VMD Tcl script that draws the C-alpha trace (Angstrom):
set ca {
  {-9.01 -23.48 -13.61}
  {-5.99 -21.74 -11.74}
  {-4.03 -19.69 -14.43}
  {-0.72 -18.67 -13.87}
  {0.16 -14.98 -13.57}
  {-1.42 -13.31 -11.25}
  {-3.96 -15.91 -10.01}
  {-1.73 -17.82 -7.61}
  {-1.28 -14.47 -5.58}
  {-4.86 -13.89 -5.10}
  {-5.10 -17.57 -4.17}
  {-2.17 -17.28 -1.57}
  {-4.04 -14.49 -0.12}
  {-7.24 -16.50 0.69}
  {-5.25 -19.61 2.11}
  {-3.07 -17.50 4.35}
  {-6.33 -16.70 6.09}
  {-8.06 -19.83 5.58}
  {-5.18 -21.76 7.23}
  {-4.63 -18.86 9.81}
  {-1.21 -17.93 8.60}
  {-2.05 -14.37 7.87}
  {-0.23 -11.98 7.66}
  {2.64 -14.48 7.10}
  {2.93 -16.10 3.23}
  {5.74 -18.52 3.90}
  {3.72 -21.58 3.72}
  {1.71 -20.29 0.60}
  {1.87 -21.11 -3.07}
  {3.55 -17.68 -3.30}
  {5.48 -17.10 -0.49}
  {6.20 -13.41 -0.60}
  {3.62 -10.41 -0.45}
  {3.38 -8.98 -4.01}
  {1.91 -5.74 -5.65}
  {-1.37 -7.49 -6.20}
  {-4.34 -6.49 -4.21}
  {-5.41 -8.52 -1.37}
  {-9.39 -7.88 -1.64}
  {-10.33 -10.92 -3.64}
  {-8.61 -13.15 -1.25}
  {-10.34 -11.70 1.67}
  {-13.64 -12.07 0.16}
  {-13.23 -15.66 -1.07}
  {-11.27 -16.85 2.28}
  {-14.52 -18.16 4.27}
  {-15.27 -20.32 1.21}
  {-11.97 -21.50 0.89}
  {-11.96 -22.22 4.63}
  {-15.06 -24.23 4.36}
  {-13.94 -26.49 1.65}
  {-10.52 -26.77 3.01}
  {-12.19 -28.70 5.96}
  {-12.29 -31.66 3.34}
  {-8.84 -31.64 2.67}
  {-8.12 -31.43 6.51}
  {-10.54 -34.67 6.89}
  {-8.71 -36.48 4.29}
  {-5.22 -35.55 5.44}
  {-3.97 -33.68 2.58}
  {-0.73 -32.23 2.81}
  {-2.11 -28.89 1.65}
  {-3.03 -28.25 5.20}
  {0.71 -28.09 6.11}
  {2.13 -26.18 2.82}
  {0.65 -25.10 -0.25}
  {2.56 -26.13 -3.54}
  {1.50 -26.78 -7.25}
  {1.26 -30.66 -6.60}
  {-1.23 -30.61 -3.69}
  {-3.13 -27.07 -4.83}
  {-4.22 -28.39 -8.14}
  {-7.75 -30.45 -7.95}
  {-7.92 -29.50 -4.01}
  {-10.90 -28.81 -2.29}
  {-9.48 -25.77 -0.90}
  {-8.96 -24.48 -4.54}
  {-12.51 -25.38 -5.34}
  {-13.49 -23.35 -2.41}
  {-12.22 -20.13 -4.46}
  {-14.15 -21.34 -7.62}
  {-17.39 -21.73 -5.31}
  {-17.03 -18.49 -4.03}
  {-16.37 -16.65 -7.48}
  {-19.44 -18.39 -8.68}
  {-21.54 -17.48 -5.47}
  {-20.61 -13.86 -5.59}
  {-21.30 -13.72 -9.14}
  {-25.06 -14.69 -8.71}
  {-25.00 -12.53 -5.73}
  {-24.24 -9.66 -7.87}
  {-26.91 -10.41 -10.03}
  {-29.55 -10.45 -7.10}
  {-28.52 -6.91 -5.98}
  {-28.47 -5.91 -9.69}
  {-32.10 -7.23 -9.95}
  {-33.11 -5.38 -6.72}
  {-31.76 -1.94 -7.70}
  {-33.35 -2.29 -11.21}
  {-36.63 -3.28 -9.79}
  {-36.62 0.22 -7.86}
  {-37.62 1.77 -11.34}
  {-38.25 -0.86 -13.84}
  {-40.78 -4.03 -14.12}
  {-39.48 -7.58 -14.08}
  {-39.19 -7.92 -17.98}
  {-37.19 -4.89 -18.32}
  {-34.86 -5.85 -15.25}
  {-34.11 -9.31 -16.54}
  {-33.50 -8.19 -20.28}
  {-30.85 -5.60 -18.82}
  {-29.00 -8.37 -17.04}
  {-28.94 -10.68 -19.76}
  {-27.49 -8.37 -22.33}
  {-25.40 -6.50 -19.98}
  {-24.16 -9.05 -17.66}
  {-24.61 -12.57 -18.96}
  {-23.45 -12.35 -22.55}
  {-20.74 -9.50 -22.46}
  {-18.03 -11.66 -21.42}
  {-18.45 -11.64 -17.50}
  {-19.27 -15.15 -17.11}
  {-15.78 -16.06 -18.57}
  {-14.34 -14.54 -15.26}
  {-16.60 -16.87 -13.40}
  {-16.55 -19.99 -14.94}
  {-13.14 -20.07 -16.89}
  {-11.03 -17.98 -14.78}
  {-12.75 -17.72 -11.27}
  {-9.44 -17.35 -9.15}
  {-9.13 -13.84 -10.24}
  {-10.31 -10.33 -8.67}
  {-12.82 -9.15 -11.36}
  {-15.97 -10.96 -9.99}
  {-15.24 -9.45 -6.69}
  {-14.84 -6.00 -7.94}
  {-18.23 -6.71 -9.88}
  {-19.91 -7.89 -6.55}
  {-18.97 -4.91 -4.73}
  {-19.96 -2.29 -7.45}
  {-23.05 -4.14 -7.60}
  {-23.81 -3.86 -4.02}
  {-22.80 -0.06 -3.93}
  {-25.08 0.45 -6.86}
  {-27.79 -0.89 -5.26}
  {-27.03 1.17 -2.09}
  {-26.88 4.36 -4.06}
  {-30.21 3.72 -5.57}
  {-31.74 2.61 -2.30}
  {-30.53 5.81 -0.65}
  {-31.39 8.29 -3.23}
  {-34.89 6.59 -3.40}
  {-35.85 6.41 0.21}
  {-37.37 8.65 2.73}
  {-34.86 11.51 3.17}
  {-35.90 12.33 6.82}
  {-34.72 8.99 7.93}
  {-31.59 9.10 10.07}
  {-28.50 6.83 9.11}
  {-27.38 5.09 12.06}
  {-23.41 4.76 12.51}
  {-23.39 0.75 11.92}
  {-24.93 1.57 8.50}
  {-22.56 4.00 7.63}
  {-19.66 1.89 9.15}
  {-20.71 -1.09 6.89}
  {-20.82 1.07 3.82}
  {-17.62 2.56 4.49}
  {-16.10 -0.93 4.72}
  {-17.62 -2.10 1.31}
  {-16.09 1.14 -0.41}
  {-12.59 0.40 1.15}
  {-12.79 -3.08 -0.23}
  {-13.31 -1.83 -3.60}
  {-9.88 -0.45 -3.81}
  {-8.40 -3.41 -2.16}
  {-10.03 -5.55 -4.61}
  {-8.35 -3.48 -7.64}
  {-5.80 -0.72 -6.89}
  {-7.05 0.79 -10.48}
  {-10.21 1.69 -8.48}
  {-9.05 3.77 -5.87}
  {-10.48 6.88 -7.65}
  {-13.77 4.87 -7.62}
  {-13.47 4.14 -4.02}
  {-12.62 7.93 -3.21}
  {-15.65 9.10 -5.12}
  {-18.50 6.69 -3.65}
  {-18.88 8.53 -0.57}
  {-19.98 11.76 -2.49}
  {-21.92 9.62 -4.86}
  {-23.93 7.92 -2.21}
  {-24.45 10.87 0.14}
  {-24.86 13.46 -2.20}
  {-27.95 12.78 -4.21}
  {-31.53 12.45 -3.09}
  {-34.74 12.21 -5.45}
  {-32.67 13.33 -8.26}
  {-31.80 16.47 -6.26}
  {-28.07 17.32 -4.65}
  {-27.98 17.43 -1.12}
  {-24.30 17.55 -0.48}
  {-24.25 19.91 2.22}
  {-27.01 18.34 4.36}
  {-25.03 15.04 4.44}
  {-21.59 16.16 4.75}
  {-21.14 14.54 8.16}
  {-21.95 11.17 6.70}
  {-19.33 11.89 3.76}
  {-16.37 12.76 6.37}
  {-17.23 9.67 8.56}
  {-17.31 7.40 5.46}
  {-13.75 8.89 4.40}
  {-12.52 8.20 7.94}
  {-13.53 4.64 8.31}
  {-12.94 3.50 4.60}
  {-9.20 3.23 5.41}
  {-9.44 0.59 8.07}
  {-9.18 -2.33 5.41}
  {-6.13 -0.72 4.11}
  {-4.55 -0.55 7.57}
  {-5.40 -4.15 8.56}
  {-4.93 -5.82 5.28}
  {-1.96 -3.90 3.62}
  {-0.29 -2.28 6.65}
  {0.00 -5.68 8.58}
  {1.43 -8.02 5.80}
  {4.02 -5.16 5.00}
  {5.19 -4.91 8.50}
  {5.25 -8.88 9.07}
  {6.92 -9.63 5.90}
  {9.14 -6.76 5.76}
  {8.13 -6.18 2.00}
  {8.54 -3.12 -0.42}
  {5.87 -4.08 -2.82}
  {3.99 -1.00 -1.62}
  {6.61 0.94 -3.06}
  {5.28 -0.58 -6.43}
  {1.64 0.67 -5.92}
  {3.03 4.32 -4.98}
  {5.27 4.39 -8.08}
  {2.31 3.59 -10.52}
  {0.08 6.42 -8.86}
  {2.86 8.76 -9.27}
  {3.38 7.44 -13.03}
  {-0.35 8.08 -13.58}
  {-0.07 11.88 -12.46}
  {2.99 12.42 -14.52}
  {1.29 10.88 -17.57}
  {-1.19 13.65 -17.94}
  {0.42 14.92 -21.08}
  {0.20 11.41 -22.73}
  {-3.57 10.68 -21.63}
  {-4.77 14.33 -23.23}
  {-2.59 13.28 -26.66}
  {-4.58 10.14 -26.45}
  {-7.81 11.65 -26.07}
  {-7.51 13.41 -29.41}
  {-6.18 10.54 -31.01}
  {-8.76 9.40 -33.35}
  {-6.77 6.26 -34.01}
  {-6.86 5.42 -30.47}
  {-10.51 5.83 -30.22}
  {-11.09 3.54 -33.30}
  {-9.08 1.09 -32.02}
  {-11.00 0.85 -28.69}
  {-14.36 0.86 -30.31}
  {-13.89 -1.38 -33.47}
  {-10.84 -2.92 -33.04}
  {-10.86 -6.65 -34.25}
  {-9.26 -7.84 -30.93}
  {-11.42 -6.44 -28.26}
  {-13.41 -3.53 -29.76}
  {-16.21 -2.53 -27.32}
  {-18.62 -2.68 -30.53}
  {-18.09 -6.25 -30.53}
  {-17.48 -7.48 -27.06}
  {-19.74 -5.05 -25.12}
  {-22.07 -3.05 -27.57}
  {-24.67 -2.52 -24.77}
  {-22.15 -0.63 -22.76}
  {-21.92 2.01 -25.67}
  {-25.60 2.17 -25.85}
  {-26.11 2.80 -21.93}
  {-23.52 5.49 -21.61}
  {-25.25 7.38 -24.69}
  {-28.53 6.75 -22.97}
  {-27.61 7.83 -19.53}
  {-26.32 11.09 -20.99}
  {-29.32 11.57 -23.53}
  {-32.57 10.30 -21.54}
  {-33.47 12.78 -18.61}
  {-34.52 10.00 -15.86}
  {-35.51 10.53 -12.02}
  {-32.09 8.41 -11.31}
  {-30.04 10.17 -13.55}
  {-28.09 12.31 -11.23}
  {-27.36 9.73 -8.93}
  {-25.77 7.54 -11.65}
  {-23.99 10.17 -13.29}
  {-22.22 10.83 -9.85}
  {-21.06 7.25 -9.87}
  {-20.14 7.35 -13.59}
  {-17.54 10.20 -12.95}
  {-14.77 8.13 -11.51}
  {-15.26 5.58 -14.60}
  {-13.65 8.20 -16.84}
  {-10.27 7.36 -15.13}
  {-10.47 3.88 -15.96}
  {-11.69 4.24 -19.35}
  {-9.55 7.06 -20.48}
  {-6.32 5.91 -18.90}
  {-6.53 2.46 -19.15}
  {-8.49 1.86 -22.15}
  {-7.96 4.64 -24.16}
  {-4.28 5.50 -23.03}
  {-2.94 1.80 -22.84}
  {-5.16 0.19 -25.45}
  {-4.86 -3.26 -23.83}
  {-7.02 -5.79 -22.27}
  {-4.40 -6.99 -19.89}
  {-3.74 -10.17 -21.35}
  {-6.86 -11.78 -21.35}
  {-10.35 -11.49 -22.52}
  {-12.00 -7.78 -23.20}
  {-11.09 -4.49 -21.64}
  {-11.56 -6.10 -18.40}
  {-10.00 -3.07 -16.55}
  {-13.09 -1.07 -17.55}
  {-15.90 -3.84 -17.79}
  {-16.79 -4.77 -14.37}
  {-16.55 -1.44 -12.58}
  {-19.08 0.06 -15.22}
  {-21.37 -2.76 -15.97}
  {-23.40 -2.38 -12.79}
  {-23.90 1.41 -12.94}
  {-24.96 1.28 -16.66}
  {-27.65 -1.38 -16.07}
  {-30.41 1.15 -15.57}
  {-29.99 3.20 -18.58}
  {-29.78 -0.11 -20.71}
  {-33.08 -1.02 -19.22}
  {-34.35 2.38 -19.80}
  {-33.38 2.23 -23.39}
  {-35.00 -1.17 -24.18}
  {-38.38 0.43 -22.11}
  {-38.16 3.40 -24.36}
  {-37.51 1.64 -27.84}
  {-40.30 -0.86 -27.15}
  {-43.05 1.85 -26.27}
  {-42.01 3.95 -29.48}
  {-41.45 1.17 -31.93}
  {-43.01 -2.00 -30.47}
  {-41.71 -5.43 -30.12}
  {-40.08 -5.09 -33.64}
  {-36.76 -3.63 -31.55}
  {-36.21 -7.24 -30.24}
  {-35.03 -8.21 -33.68}
  {-32.01 -5.72 -33.93}
  {-31.45 -6.44 -30.04}
  {-30.79 -10.09 -30.76}
  {-28.64 -9.58 -33.69}
  {-26.52 -7.10 -31.86}
  {-26.29 -9.73 -28.86}
  {-24.83 -12.37 -30.98}
  {-21.42 -10.27 -31.49}
  {-20.56 -10.42 -27.68}
  {-22.31 -13.97 -27.04}
  {-20.15 -15.72 -29.67}
  {-17.19 -13.66 -29.02}
  {-17.35 -14.95 -25.35}
  {-18.29 -18.71 -26.09}
  {-15.42 -19.12 -28.66}
  {-12.87 -17.51 -26.45}
  {-9.94 -20.18 -26.02}
  {-12.25 -22.61 -28.12}
  {-8.98 -24.09 -29.55}
  {-4.97 -23.54 -29.54}
  {-4.91 -21.80 -32.79}
  {-7.32 -18.90 -33.86}
  {-9.65 -18.54 -31.06}
  {-7.07 -17.74 -28.32}
  {-4.14 -15.62 -27.30}
  {-0.62 -15.60 -28.46}
  {2.34 -13.76 -27.35}
  {4.28 -11.11 -29.18}
  {1.84 -8.34 -29.42}
  {1.57 -4.64 -28.53}
  {2.40 -4.63 -24.54}
  {5.80 -6.46 -23.82}
  {5.61 -5.76 -20.16}
  {2.15 -7.73 -19.87}
  {3.58 -10.74 -21.69}
  {2.16 -9.47 -25.09}
  {-0.79 -11.92 -24.99}
  {-3.44 -10.80 -27.59}
  {-5.00 -11.48 -30.82}
  {-5.61 -8.70 -33.20}
  {-7.82 -10.42 -35.22}
  {-10.08 -12.65 -32.82}
  {-13.63 -11.13 -33.88}
  {-12.82 -12.01 -37.23}
  {-11.67 -15.40 -36.44}
  {-14.85 -16.13 -34.33}
  {-16.94 -15.50 -37.50}
  {-14.76 -17.11 -39.99}
  {-14.91 -20.40 -37.78}
  {-18.85 -20.06 -37.69}
  {-19.26 -19.67 -41.49}
  {-16.44 -21.75 -42.98}
  {-15.88 -24.39 -40.18}
  {-19.31 -24.86 -38.53}
  {-17.98 -28.12 -37.09}
  {-14.99 -26.46 -35.37}
  {-17.31 -23.59 -34.17}
  {-19.48 -26.19 -32.31}
  {-16.62 -27.71 -30.68}
  {-15.43 -24.46 -29.50}
  {-18.96 -23.42 -28.24}
  {-19.70 -26.69 -26.54}
  {-16.43 -27.02 -24.61}
  {-16.17 -27.30 -20.91}
  {-19.55 -27.67 -19.00}
  {-21.83 -28.64 -22.08}
  {-19.01 -31.24 -23.28}
  {-18.70 -32.86 -19.78}
  {-22.93 -32.93 -19.73}
  {-22.68 -34.73 -23.03}
  {-19.94 -37.13 -21.57}
  {-22.09 -37.89 -18.59}
  {-25.22 -38.58 -20.81}
  {-23.28 -41.02 -22.98}
  {-22.25 -42.98 -19.77}
  {-25.81 -43.31 -18.60}
  {-27.02 -44.51 -21.89}
  {-23.81 -46.67 -22.82}
  {-23.18 -44.85 -26.10}
  {-19.54 -43.69 -25.31}
  {-18.76 -45.12 -28.77}
  {-20.60 -41.94 -30.59}
  {-18.01 -39.57 -29.11}
  {-14.85 -38.48 -30.87}
  {-11.62 -39.48 -29.17}
  {-10.79 -36.05 -27.96}
  {-13.57 -36.28 -25.44}
  {-11.71 -39.43 -23.97}
  {-8.50 -37.48 -23.89}
  {-9.97 -34.99 -21.46}
  {-12.13 -37.52 -19.41}
  {-10.63 -40.93 -19.70}
  {-12.72 -42.10 -16.90}
  {-15.36 -40.77 -14.69}
  {-13.74 -39.28 -11.72}
  {-16.00 -38.96 -8.70}
  {-14.73 -35.66 -7.32}
  {-14.64 -33.82 -10.54}
  {-18.47 -35.05 -10.91}
  {-19.48 -33.77 -7.40}
  {-17.57 -30.43 -7.96}
  {-19.45 -29.91 -11.32}
  {-22.81 -30.85 -9.76}
  {-22.08 -28.37 -7.03}
  {-21.02 -25.62 -9.40}
  {-24.08 -25.92 -11.85}
  {-26.90 -26.10 -9.21}
  {-25.86 -22.71 -7.69}
  {-27.92 -20.71 -10.10}
  {-30.99 -22.93 -9.51}
  {-30.39 -22.83 -5.60}
  {-30.01 -19.20 -5.81}
  {-33.21 -18.57 -7.81}
  {-35.06 -20.61 -5.41}
  {-33.78 -18.47 -2.69}
  {-34.21 -15.26 -4.47}
  {-37.88 -16.17 -5.43}
  {-38.76 -16.01 -1.80}
  {-37.46 -12.47 -1.73}
  {-38.89 -11.07 -4.94}
  {-39.56 -7.41 -4.80}
  {-42.53 -5.56 -6.31}
  {-41.97 -2.38 -8.55}
  {-42.47 0.85 -6.39}
}
mol new
graphics top color blue
foreach p $ca { graphics top sphere $p radius 0.5 }
foreach p [lrange $ca 0 end-1] q [lrange $ca 1 end] { graphics top cylinder $p $q radius 0.2 }
display resetview
C-alpha cells in the first residue's frame, strides 16, 4: 500500500519523528528534505510511533535505519495506514457534528454518504493511505465544524487565548499538509471570526483575526525552518518558485476561464470529469449560491479560497495529478459543501416527496462504480503513461469512465472481479478457509494469498473494525438537533 512517487517522503517525515531523528533524515527511506509538505507526517507520527513499538520488540532492523527491504510489511508502515483510517472516520465524526447543527440525522447521514463515501475519498484511505489528502480532508472537516460552531453560538462569549491558539495551529497545519492550500489557510482566520448568525462581524473580532495570523506561522518555523537549517537543503526554493510561477500565470489563468473546451473537459471529460467522479460537488456548489440559508454567509466565506484550487489547479492544469479524480480540489471542497447538499436533499424531498431518491440513487452509481473499479485490472481500468502532463509522469486514462460501463455491460464477470478486489476478496478467501472449500476459488486468489499470513490477518482485522469501534464511541456522543 506504499506507492512510489510522493508517498515515501510523507512516510519518511513520520518515521523521522517516530524514531526521534527529526530534523535529520539520514536514516529514513528518503534521506533528504524534499519539496513535499510535512504536515501528513506530523499527524501520522504518533500512530507510526505506537505501531513501531512492535518492530522494536521483535528486533526489526527498521529501528536502526529505514529501507525498502524492512519498511514494506512492517508494523511501522502499518502505523501510517492505521493513522489515515483513523483520521478519515474522525473527519466523518466532525462532519456529522457540523451537519447536525442544522439538519436532522437522516439528511446528515445522506449528505456524508453521497459527498464522502462514494465520491472517491475512500480510495485515499484504503488504497493509497500513505499520502496527504486524508489529512487535508481531516483538517478541513475540523475547521468547517469550528466555523459553524463559532457562527452558531452565543456571540457574547469571550474566546480564550488557548482556544485561539489551538485554532491557529490547526489553520497553520492546513498549509503544511498541502502547499497549494496556502490561500485557504490564509483565509480561514477571516472566515471563522467574521460571521455570526449569518451577519458579518469582522470589525468586532479583528483582534482574534490578527492574533490567529501571528500564531499560525509557528508550525512553519518549527517544521520547515528546522529541517532546512539542519539539512542545509534548498528545496524551499522550489516552493517559492512555484508561488512566483502562479503569480506570473495570471494571463494563462484568465484565458483558461473563458476557454469553453477546458470547462467541458473538467466537467464531462471521460477520464475524471466532475459529472462522473463528483456530481454532488456540482449540485452543492449550485445549491450554496442559489438557496438562502442561515449558514450561507459563513460557508461562502470559507468557499472563497477554493476558487484558487479550482481555477488554477483544475481548470488551468486540467490534470488529476497522476492518480484518481481532481484530488487537488476534492478534499478541500467536500467538507465545506456538505451542508448545501444536505439542504438540497431536504428541499427536494419536501417539494417532490421520496421519489427524488430514485434519481439520487442513479446519479450515485456514476461515482460509486468509478471508485470501485479503479485499478481493478492492469488494462483498461487503471492508469498508463504518455498522456498530457509530462512532468507528472503522464499517468492518465482518457476513456476511464467509458471503460467502467463497458466492463459492466459487456464483461460482467470482469466487473465483479474489479469491484470485489482487495478487502472483499480477502474476506471471501478467509471464509473458504473456515469452511474448507478453497477449491471453489479461482487460481488468481492463491497467487495473491498462497498461504494464511497471520500478520496480514491481524492487520486486516484492525483496519476493518475501526469503523465499528468508531461508531460505538460516536454513539455515546450523539448530538441532538438544535
